[in-house]
C-alpha positions as CSV (number, residue, x, y, z in Angstrom):
1,M,-10.7,-36.0,-11.5
2,T,-9.7,-39.3,-13.0
3,L,-8.8,-42.4,-11.2
4,F,-5.0,-42.5,-10.4
5,D,-3.5,-45.6,-8.8
6,G,-6.9,-46.6,-7.4
7,V,-7.4,-43.3,-5.6
8,Y,-9.5,-40.3,-6.7
9,P,-7.2,-37.4,-5.8
10,F,-8.9,-34.4,-4.2
11,Y,-7.5,-30.9,-4.7
12,P,-9.1,-28.3,-2.4
13,Q,-9.9,-24.8,-3.7
14,Q,-7.1,-22.2,-3.8
15,R,-6.4,-20.8,-0.4
16,K,-5.0,-17.5,-1.5
17,A,-5.3,-15.5,-4.7
18,A,-2.2,-14.8,-6.6
19,V,-2.5,-11.0,-6.4
20,F,-5.4,-9.9,-4.2
21,D,-6.6,-11.9,-1.3
22,I,-9.2,-11.2,1.4
23,S,-6.8,-9.0,3.5
24,T,-6.2,-6.7,0.6
25,I,-9.9,-6.4,-0.2
26,I,-10.6,-5.5,3.4
27,V,-8.0,-2.8,3.4
28,I,-9.4,-1.3,0.2
29,V,-13.0,-1.4,1.5
30,V,-12.0,0.3,4.8
31,F,-10.3,3.2,3.0
32,L,-13.1,3.5,0.5
33,T,-15.6,3.7,3.3
34,L,-13.5,6.5,4.9
35,A,-13.4,8.3,1.6
36,C,-17.1,8.1,1.2
37,S,-17.6,9.3,4.7
38,F,-15.4,12.4,4.2
39,L,-17.1,13.1,0.8
40,L,-20.5,13.4,2.6
41,I,-19.1,16.4,4.5
42,T,-18.1,18.3,1.3
43,P,-21.6,19.9,0.7
44,G,-21.2,21.8,4.0
45,I,-17.9,23.4,2.9
46,R,-18.3,26.7,1.0
47,G,-16.2,28.3,-1.8
48,R,-12.9,27.0,-3.1
49,A,-12.1,25.4,0.2
50,R,-14.4,22.5,-0.8
51,L,-12.2,21.7,-3.8
52,Y,-8.9,22.0,-1.8
53,W,-10.3,19.9,1.1
54,T,-11.6,17.1,-1.2
55,L,-8.2,17.0,-3.0
56,R,-6.3,16.8,0.2
57,V,-8.5,14.0,1.7
58,L,-8.6,11.8,-1.4
59,L,-4.8,12.0,-2.0
60,S,-4.0,11.3,1.6
61,L,-6.4,8.3,1.8
62,A,-5.0,7.0,-1.5
63,V,-1.5,7.1,-0.1
64,G,-2.5,5.4,3.1
65,M,-4.4,2.7,1.3
66,V,-1.5,1.8,-0.9
67,I,1.0,1.7,2.0
68,V,-1.2,-0.8,3.9
69,A,-2.5,-2.8,0.9
70,V,0.9,-3.7,-0.6
71,Q,1.7,-5.4,2.6
72,F,-0.7,-8.2,1.6
73,T,-0.4,-8.3,-2.2
74,G,1.5,-11.1,-3.9
75,D,2.8,-9.4,-7.0
76,W,6.0,-7.6,-5.9
77,E,7.7,-9.9,-8.3
78,R,6.1,-12.1,-10.9
79,G,6.9,-14.2,-13.9
80,W,5.3,-16.6,-16.4
81,A,6.5,-19.4,-18.7
82,R,4.6,-21.6,-21.2
83,A,6.1,-25.0,-21.5
84,N,5.4,-28.7,-22.3
85,T,6.1,-30.4,-19.0
86,S,5.2,-33.5,-17.1
87,Y,2.0,-33.3,-15.1
88,K,2.3,-36.1,-12.6
89,S,5.2,-38.0,-11.1
90,F,6.1,-41.4,-12.6
91,S,4.0,-40.6,-15.7
92,P,5.4,-39.9,-19.2
93,A,2.3,-37.8,-20.1
94,L,3.1,-34.1,-21.0
95,V,0.8,-31.1,-20.8
96,S,1.0,-27.7,-22.3
97,A,0.6,-25.2,-19.5
98,D,1.4,-21.7,-18.2
99,I,3.5,-21.8,-15.0
100,G,3.3,-18.6,-13.0
101,L,5.3,-17.4,-10.0
102,H,4.2,-14.5,-7.8
103,V,6.4,-13.3,-5.0
104,G,5.1,-11.2,-2.1
105,L,6.4,-10.0,1.2
106,A,4.9,-12.9,3.1
107,G,5.4,-15.8,0.6
108,V,5.1,-17.1,-2.9
109,N,2.2,-18.2,-5.1
110,V,2.7,-20.8,-7.8
111,T,0.1,-21.1,-10.5
112,L,-0.5,-23.7,-13.2
113,L,-3.0,-23.1,-16.0
114,G,-3.4,-25.5,-18.8
115,A,-3.4,-24.3,-22.4
116,P,-6.1,-25.4,-23.0
117,V,-7.4,-25.8,-19.5
118,R,-8.9,-29.3,-20.2
119,Q,-6.2,-31.9,-20.8
120,L,-5.8,-35.5,-19.9
121,N,-9.5,-35.5,-18.9
122,E,-8.7,-33.1,-16.1
123,T,-9.1,-29.4,-15.5
124,I,-5.6,-27.9,-15.0
125,D,-6.1,-24.8,-13.0
126,Y,-4.1,-24.5,-9.8
127,N,-2.9,-21.8,-7.5
128,E,-1.0,-22.7,-4.3
129,H,0.4,-20.3,-1.7
130,F,3.5,-21.0,0.3
131,A,4.2,-18.7,3.3
132,W,7.7,-18.0,4.5
133,G,9.1,-19.6,7.7
134,A,8.0,-22.9,9.3
135,D,4.7,-22.8,7.5
136,Y,6.5,-23.2,4.2
137,E,7.7,-26.7,5.0
138,Q,4.2,-27.6,6.2
139,S,2.6,-26.3,3.1
140,Y,5.1,-28.1,0.9
141,G,4.7,-31.4,2.8
142,A,0.9,-31.1,2.5
143,G,1.3,-30.5,-1.2
144,L,3.3,-33.7,-1.5
145,Q,0.6,-35.7,0.4
146,K,-2.2,-34.2,-1.8
147,G,-0.3,-35.0,-4.9
148,L,0.0,-31.6,-6.4
149,P,1.2,-31.4,-10.0
150,T,4.9,-31.7,-10.7
151,P,5.5,-28.2,-12.0
152,I,4.1,-26.6,-8.8
153,L,6.2,-28.8,-6.6
154,Y,9.3,-28.2,-8.7
155,V,9.0,-24.4,-8.4
156,A,8.1,-24.6,-4.7
157,E,11.1,-26.7,-4.0
158,K,13.4,-23.9,-5.3
159,F,12.2,-21.8,-2.3
160,R,12.6,-24.4,0.4
161,A,14.9,-23.6,3.3
162,R,16.8,-26.8,2.6
163,S,17.3,-25.9,-1.1
164,P,20.9,-25.0,-2.0
165,C,19.6,-22.0,-3.9
166,G,19.0,-20.1,-0.6
167,A,16.2,-18.2,-2.2
168,Q,13.9,-18.4,0.8
169,Q,16.3,-16.8,3.1
170,Q,17.0,-13.9,0.8
171,Y,13.3,-13.2,-0.1
172,R,12.3,-13.7,3.5
173,S,14.8,-11.2,4.8
174,A,14.1,-8.7,2.0
175,G,10.4,-9.0,2.6
176,R,10.8,-8.5,6.4
177,Y,12.8,-5.3,6.0
178,A,10.5,-4.0,3.3
179,S,7.5,-4.6,5.5
180,I,9.0,-2.8,8.5
181,A,9.8,0.2,6.3
182,L,6.3,0.2,5.0
183,W,4.8,0.2,8.5
184,V,7.1,3.1,9.6
185,A,6.0,5.0,6.5
186,F,2.4,4.4,7.5
187,C,3.1,5.9,11.0
188,T,4.8,8.9,9.5
189,W,1.8,9.3,7.1
190,L,-0.5,9.5,10.1
191,V,1.8,12.1,11.8
192,S,1.8,14.2,8.6
193,N,-2.0,14.2,8.5
194,M,-2.1,15.5,12.1
195,L,0.5,18.2,11.4
196,F,-1.4,19.4,8.3
197,S,-4.4,20.1,10.5
198,T,-2.3,22.6,12.6
199,P,-0.5,25.8,11.6
200,A,2.8,23.9,11.6
201,L,2.5,23.1,7.9
202,V,6.2,22.9,7.2
203,Y,6.6,20.1,9.7
204,G,3.9,18.2,7.9
205,G,5.9,18.6,4.7
206,Y,9.0,17.3,6.4
207,T,7.1,14.3,7.7
208,L,5.7,13.6,4.2
209,L,9.3,13.7,2.9
210,L,10.1,11.1,5.5
211,T,7.2,9.0,4.4
212,G,8.4,9.0,0.8
213,A,11.9,8.1,2.0
214,F,10.8,5.0,3.9
215,L,8.7,3.9,0.9
216,L,11.7,4.1,-1.3
217,F,13.8,2.3,1.4
218,S,11.3,-0.6,1.3
219,L,11.8,-0.9,-2.5
220,L,15.5,-0.8,-2.0
221,S,15.3,-3.6,0.6
222,F,13.3,-5.8,-1.7
223,S,15.5,-5.0,-4.7
224,T,18.5,-6.5,-3.0
225,V,17.2,-10.0,-3.8
226,R,17.6,-9.4,-7.6
227,T,21.2,-8.4,-7.2
228,S,22.1,-11.9,-6.0
229,L,22.4,-15.0,-8.2
230,L,19.4,-17.4,-7.7
231,C,18.9,-20.9,-9.1
232,P,17.3,-20.9,-12.5
233,I,13.8,-22.3,-12.9
234,Q,14.0,-24.4,-16.0
235,F,11.3,-26.4,-17.8
236,G,13.2,-28.1,-20.5
237,P,14.4,-25.4,-23.0
238,V,12.1,-22.8,-21.4
239,A,13.2,-20.7,-18.4
240,L,10.9,-18.9,-16.0
241,H,12.1,-15.3,-15.6
242,T,10.7,-12.9,-13.1
243,A,10.4,-9.1,-13.1
244,Y,9.0,-6.5,-10.8
245,G,5.2,-6.6,-10.4
246,G,2.4,-4.1,-9.9
247,S,2.9,-3.7,-6.2
248,F,6.5,-2.7,-6.6
249,W,5.8,0.0,-9.2
250,L,2.7,1.3,-7.3
251,T,4.8,1.7,-4.2
252,L,7.5,3.5,-6.2
253,A,4.8,5.9,-7.7
254,V,3.4,6.7,-4.2
255,G,6.9,7.2,-2.8
256,L,7.7,9.7,-5.5
257,L,4.3,11.4,-5.0
258,C,5.1,11.8,-1.2
259,L,8.5,13.3,-2.0
260,L,7.0,15.7,-4.6
261,A,4.2,16.8,-2.2
262,G,6.6,17.2,0.7
263,V,9.1,19.3,-1.4
264,T,6.2,21.5,-2.6
265,V,4.9,22.2,0.9
266,V,8.4,23.1,2.1
267,L,9.1,25.4,-0.8
268,L,5.7,27.1,-0.5
269,H,6.4,27.7,3.2
270,H,9.6,29.6,2.4
271,F,8.6,31.4,-0.8
272,N,4.7,31.7,-0.8
273,L,3.3,31.1,2.6
274,D,0.0,32.8,1.7
275,L,-0.7,30.3,-1.1
276,L,0.1,27.4,1.2
277,K,-2.3,28.8,3.9
278,T,-5.0,29.3,1.3
279,F,-4.7,25.6,0.2
280,F,-5.0,24.4,3.8
281,D,-7.8,26.9,4.6
282,L,-5.9,28.8,7.3
283,R,-6.5,32.2,5.8
284,E,-10.2,31.7,5.9
285,D,-10.1,30.7,9.5
286,L,-8.1,33.8,10.4
287,A,-10.6,36.0,8.5
288,E,-13.5,34.5,10.4
289,E,-11.7,35.1,13.7
290,C,-11.1,38.8,12.8
291,Q,-14.8,39.1,11.8
292,E,-15.9,37.7,15.2
293,M,-13.5,40.1,17.0
294,T,-15.1,43.2,15.3
295,Q,-18.4,42.2,16.8
296,V,-17.1,42.4,20.4
297,Y,-18.9,45.0,22.5
298,I,-16.7,48.0,23.4
299,N,-17.4,50.0,26.6
300,P,-18.1,53.6,25.6
301,R,-16.2,54.8,28.7
302,F,-13.0,53.7,27.0
303,V,-11.4,55.5,24.2
304,S,-11.6,53.7,20.9
305,K,-7.9,54.1,20.4
306,G,-7.2,52.3,23.7
307,L,-5.4,55.3,25.3
308,G,-7.3,55.1,28.5
309,P,-10.7,55.7,30.1
310,L,-12.8,58.7,29.3
311,P,-12.7,61.6,31.9
312,P,-15.7,61.6,34.2
313,S,-18.5,63.7,32.8
314,K,-19.8,66.7,34.7
315,P,-23.4,66.5,36.0
316,S,-25.9,68.5,34.1
317,P,-27.9,71.3,35.8
318,S,-31.1,69.3,35.1
319,S,-29.8,66.4,37.1
320,I,-29.1,68.4,40.2
């Protein structure tokens, strides 16, 4: 850093990645560990049941991982703009930089990347996270004290609670309802897995439909923000426009997958129950039970047809 007004400004390292942070990585590692643990069991499963069992486990864990992981990602909505903008307050110097905005359920990330990165004898590469609520004002005030670049403070100011835009209230409410819907979807996902391990397969399908419905409801809750008019983010003639990010489309894909799987289970239950039981290994379990029942010892004094006991045998002359 160069000397500025007799002080060497110190900018700490980024506290939260723009898309994936440590919480998201922990969720992914946990579910991958569960997947590897279940895959270790597959050699002990014989026949086609191995393929069906592996497919069910991997799809179910993928759905659960997405439901939990998108709670912590920061790319539900994102946008970039390249502009020539001022870098520091009370300085006429301009820099060419990419300004990025990433909106998540818990807050926003504002990034500033120089093009090129090295300008004005400084490395322009910043990423700041501002959480919703009371922490937002604290983070913004700390950014003012540290002397963050002007573009970051300008974008962050648009989302302050005191801003006339009202963007924070809208995004905060939308993110809260979306998060609640996602946690409810996670609970119904757990219930569906328990029901699929029982003969009540159709109820597992209904619960999976409910999971997909809550996932779509979370998207609907977050989409309400874009229907309202927000303050434009303008850097001279260049405007920063946002669009739905990867987490939004991933949640939509998983929600549609849950709906499709739930409808398939319900239809198979009513039109082809044998195929549904075969996929969930219920027919093999029934065959094994019947095989064990044939090995039960039958008392020879009872008729094989189950009509009653045999009449008492007369003693032979040799036994008298």
